[in-house]
C-alpha positions as CSV (number, residue, x, y, z in Angstrom):
1,X,1.6,-150.4,84.6
2,X,2.1,-149.2,88.4
3,X,0.9,-145.7,88.7
4,X,3.5,-143.0,89.9
5,X,3.5,-139.8,90.9
6,X,5.8,-136.9,90.0
7,X,6.9,-135.3,93.6
8,X,3.4,-134.3,95.0
9,X,4.0,-133.6,98.5
10,X,1.9,-135.7,101.1
11,X,1.4,-135.2,104.7
12,X,1.3,-138.3,106.7
13,X,0.2,-138.2,110.9
14,X,1.3,-141.8,111.3
15,X,4.0,-141.9,114.4
16,X,4.9,-145.8,114.9
17,X,5.3,-146.7,111.3
18,X,6.4,-143.3,109.9
19,X,9.5,-144.6,108.2
20,X,7.6,-147.6,106.6
21,X,4.6,-145.2,105.2
22,X,7.3,-142.3,104.0
23,X,9.0,-145.2,102.1
24,X,6.1,-146.1,100.6
25,X,5.0,-142.7,99.2
26,X,8.7,-142.0,98.0
27,X,8.4,-145.4,96.0
28,X,5.6,-144.1,94.4
29,X,7.4,-140.8,93.5
30,X,5.7,-138.7,96.0
31,X,7.2,-136.7,98.9
32,X,6.3,-137.7,102.2
33,X,6.1,-135.3,104.9
34,X,5.7,-137.2,108.4
35,X,3.8,-134.9,111.0
36,X,3.3,-137.1,114.0
37,X,0.0,-136.4,115.7
38,X,-0.3,-138.5,118.5
39,X,1.5,-139.6,121.5
40,X,0.9,-142.9,123.1
41,X,1.7,-142.4,126.9
42,X,1.9,-145.5,129.3
43,X,-0.1,-145.2,132.5
44,X,1.8,-146.9,135.9
45,X,-0.3,-149.7,136.2
46,X,1.5,-152.5,138.4
47,X,-0.9,-152.5,141.3
48,X,-3.9,-152.5,139.2
49,X,-2.6,-155.5,137.1
50,X,-1.7,-157.4,140.1
51,X,-4.9,-156.9,141.8
52,X,-6.5,-158.6,138.5
53,X,-4.0,-161.3,138.3
54,X,-5.0,-162.0,142.0
55,X,-8.9,-162.1,141.0
56,X,-8.1,-164.3,137.8
57,X,-6.5,-166.9,140.2
58,X,-10.5,-167.6,140.7
59,X,-12.0,-167.5,137.4
60,X,-11.9,-170.9,135.4
61,X,-12.7,-169.3,132.0
62,X,-12.4,-165.6,132.1
63,X,-13.1,-163.6,128.8
64,X,-10.3,-160.8,127.5
65,X,-11.4,-158.8,125.0
66,X,-8.2,-157.1,123.2
67,X,-8.8,-153.8,121.4
68,X,-5.2,-153.4,120.6
69,X,-2.0,-154.3,120.0
70,X,-0.3,-151.5,121.7
71,X,-2.7,-152.6,125.2
72,X,-2.0,-155.8,124.8
73,X,1.7,-156.1,124.8
74,X,1.3,-153.3,127.6
75,X,-0.8,-155.7,130.0
76,X,2.1,-158.6,129.2
77,X,4.9,-156.3,129.8
78,X,3.3,-155.2,133.1
79,X,2.7,-158.9,134.2
80,X,6.3,-159.7,133.9
81,X,7.5,-156.6,135.8
82,X,5.6,-158.3,138.8
83,X,7.6,-161.9,137.9
84,X,3.6,-163.0,136.6
85,X,4.0,-162.8,132.9
86,X,3.5,-166.9,132.5
87,X,0.2,-166.6,135.3
88,X,-1.1,-163.6,132.7
89,X,-0.6,-166.4,129.9
90,X,-2.2,-169.1,132.0
91,X,-5.2,-167.1,132.6
92,X,-5.6,-166.6,128.8
93,X,-5.2,-169.7,127.6
94,X,-7.8,-171.4,129.9
95,X,-10.2,-168.6,129.0
96,X,-11.2,-167.0,125.9
97,X,-9.7,-164.5,123.8
98,X,-11.4,-161.9,121.7
99,X,-9.7,-159.8,119.0
100,X,-10.6,-156.4,117.4
101,X,-8.2,-156.8,114.5
102,X,-5.0,-158.0,113.3
103,X,-2.6,-155.9,115.8
104,X,-3.8,-157.3,119.0
105,X,-4.3,-160.9,116.9
106,X,0.0,-160.3,116.3
107,X,0.6,-159.1,120.1
108,X,-0.7,-162.2,121.3
109,X,1.0,-164.3,118.9
110,X,4.4,-163.5,120.4
111,X,3.1,-164.1,123.7
112,X,2.8,-167.6,122.4
113,X,-1.1,-167.2,122.5
114,X,-3.6,-167.8,119.6
115,X,-6.8,-165.4,119.6
116,X,-10.3,-167.0,120.3
117,X,-12.3,-165.3,118.2
118,X,-11.5,-162.6,115.8
119,X,-14.0,-159.5,114.6
120,X,-14.2,-159.5,110.9
121,X,-13.1,-156.6,108.6
122,X,-13.1,-153.8,108.8
123,X,-12.7,-154.3,112.5
124,X,-14.6,-151.5,113.7
125,X,-16.5,-151.3,117.3
126,X,-19.7,-152.9,115.5
127,X,-18.0,-156.0,114.1
128,X,-16.2,-156.4,117.3
129,X,-19.6,-156.0,119.4
130,X,-20.8,-158.6,116.8
131,X,-18.0,-160.7,117.7
132,X,-18.3,-160.7,121.4
133,X,-22.0,-161.3,121.2
134,X,-21.9,-164.7,119.7
135,X,-20.4,-165.6,122.9
136,X,-22.3,-166.5,126.6
137,X,-20.6,-163.7,128.6
138,X,-23.5,-163.7,131.5
139,X,-21.7,-163.4,135.0
140,X,-18.6,-164.1,133.2
141,X,-15.6,-162.1,134.4
142,X,-14.5,-159.8,131.3
143,X,-11.4,-158.4,130.9
144,X,-11.8,-155.3,128.4
145,X,-8.5,-154.0,127.3
146,X,-9.0,-150.3,125.7
147,X,-7.3,-148.8,123.4
148,X,-5.9,-145.0,124.2
149,X,-9.2,-143.7,125.1
150,X,-12.7,-145.4,126.8
151,X,-14.9,-147.3,124.2
152,X,-18.0,-146.4,125.7
153,X,-20.1,-148.4,123.0
154,X,-18.3,-151.6,123.8
155,X,-18.5,-151.2,127.5
156,X,-22.5,-150.9,127.2
157,X,-22.7,-153.7,124.8
158,X,-20.6,-156.0,127.5
159,X,-22.3,-154.9,130.3
160,X,-25.7,-155.2,128.4
161,X,-24.8,-159.1,127.9
162,X,-24.5,-159.8,131.6
163,X,-20.5,-159.4,131.8
164,X,-19.0,-158.6,135.4
165,X,-16.5,-156.1,133.6
166,X,-13.0,-155.2,134.5
167,X,-11.6,-152.4,132.6
168,X,-8.0,-151.8,131.5
169,X,-6.6,-148.9,130.5
170,X,-2.7,-149.1,130.2
171,X,-1.8,-146.1,127.7
172,X,-3.9,-142.7,126.8
173,X,-3.8,-140.7,123.2
174,X,-2.2,-137.0,123.8
175,X,-0.8,-134.8,121.7
176,X,2.8,-134.7,120.8
177,X,4.7,-133.2,123.4
178,X,6.1,-130.9,120.8
179,X,2.9,-129.7,118.8
180,X,4.8,-127.2,116.5
181,X,5.0,-129.3,113.0
182,X,1.2,-130.3,113.8
183,X,0.5,-126.9,113.9
184,X,2.6,-125.9,111.3
185,X,1.0,-128.8,109.2
186,X,-2.3,-127.4,110.0
187,X,-1.3,-123.7,108.4
188,X,0.2,-125.6,105.2
189,X,-2.8,-127.6,104.4
190,X,-4.8,-124.2,104.6
191,X,-2.3,-122.8,102.6
192,X,-2.6,-125.3,99.9
193,X,0.7,-126.9,100.5
194,X,0.1,-130.2,100.0
195,X,-1.8,-132.4,97.6
196,X,-2.9,-134.9,99.8
197,X,-3.6,-135.7,103.4
198,X,-3.1,-139.3,104.9
199,X,-4.7,-140.6,108.1
200,X,-4.1,-143.9,109.8
201,X,-6.5,-143.7,112.9
202,X,-9.2,-141.3,113.8
203,X,-7.3,-139.7,116.6
204,X,-4.7,-138.2,114.3
205,X,-7.5,-136.3,112.5
206,X,-9.1,-135.5,116.1
207,X,-5.7,-133.9,117.2
208,X,-5.2,-131.8,113.7
209,X,-8.2,-130.2,114.3
210,X,-7.9,-129.4,117.8
211,X,-4.2,-127.5,117.2
212,X,-5.0,-125.6,113.9
213,X,-6.9,-123.0,116.1
214,X,-7.7,-119.8,113.9
215,X,-6.4,-122.0,111.0
216,X,-9.3,-124.3,111.4
217,X,-12.1,-123.1,109.4
218,X,-9.5,-122.5,106.3
219,X,-8.3,-125.9,106.8
220,X,-11.1,-127.8,106.6
221,X,-12.1,-126.1,103.7
222,X,-8.7,-127.0,101.8
223,X,-9.4,-130.5,103.2
224,X,-13.0,-130.4,101.4
225,X,-11.9,-129.2,98.0
226,X,-7.8,-128.9,97.3
227,X,-6.6,-131.6,99.1
228,X,-7.0,-135.2,98.3
229,X,-7.8,-136.7,102.2
230,X,-7.4,-140.8,102.3
231,X,-8.7,-142.6,105.8
232,X,-7.3,-145.8,106.4
233,X,-10.6,-147.5,107.1
234,X,-14.1,-146.8,108.3
235,X,-14.0,-145.4,111.5
236,X,-11.1,-143.0,110.5
237,X,-13.2,-141.6,107.3
238,X,-16.6,-141.4,109.9
239,X,-14.5,-139.1,112.5
240,X,-13.0,-137.0,109.4
241,X,-16.5,-137.0,107.8
242,X,-17.9,-135.7,111.3
243,X,-15.0,-132.7,111.8
244,X,-15.9,-131.5,108.3
245,X,-13.3,-133.1,105.9
246,X,-14.9,-136.3,104.2
247,X,-12.2,-138.3,102.7
248,X,-11.9,-139.1,98.7
249,X,-9.7,-142.2,99.6
250,X,-10.8,-145.1,101.7
251,X,-9.7,-148.6,100.1
252,X,-11.5,-151.4,100.6
253,X,-9.1,-153.7,102.9
254,X,-8.2,-151.3,106.0
255,X,-4.4,-151.5,105.8
256,X,-2.0,-148.7,105.1
257,X,-0.8,-150.0,101.9
258,X,-4.2,-150.5,100.8
259,X,-4.7,-147.0,101.7
260,X,-1.4,-145.5,99.8
261,X,-2.1,-147.5,97.0
262,X,-5.4,-146.1,96.3
263,X,-4.4,-142.8,97.3
264,X,-1.7,-143.1,94.5
265,X,-3.9,-143.8,92.0
266,X,-6.5,-141.1,92.8
267,X,-3.7,-138.6,92.6
268,X,-2.0,-139.9,89.3
269,X,-5.4,-140.0,87.8
270,X,-5.9,-136.6,88.8
271,X,-2.8,-135.5,86.9
272,X,-3.5,-137.3,83.7
273,X,-6.5,-135.3,83.4
């Protein structure tokens, strides 16, 4: 029999899939409180992408390294705005496209492009570097499409392999324009108003701690003791641990639904005792 909750409040920090994750909590008998923790702000990059496309004309087999679905979509949006979307698609098709996880794979699929190589689960930087390392990239032009901040370890790995690296940062992770709800969530966590907190990216955790202010230590203490903390995968779990709030729920499969199922089971088990 599927386990259900009895009205426990769960704070969720997901933005893009807020309604989907909230509905999963409601179906389980919990009360979702969705508090956006991240804003993904696009960078104007038309000139940068135009210069890249000019360079790619002379590249027989470029390497594209896609860290993120948002960044992949942004790259195609910029190319289309220049009237050069098909030129970008052709460049990827004659080269190699390496994807970190399912989101960039899906973004490429929408553009009628198949990923050449995918990092194995759980899709952390370590698995991504492992996948890239199977290729001969010496003297090869490698276009690295970052997520919302620069991945220093991946940059070092590509340079160490001898790639001619071209980095693209098409959007940045920033705090929400209105940080009031996030600050209130930090206070309520400190006060014990939530049974659980669920994080779907590591930047959500970093931003929560950043805005907590004078409530930071009390909030972290609550996350270590009274609140069940869930992380979607190992990268998110590692950052939460580094921040002082190690998660008690990390699903074997790094997916939002798997995380929530494991979280519900943990809360329901606690109720039964």
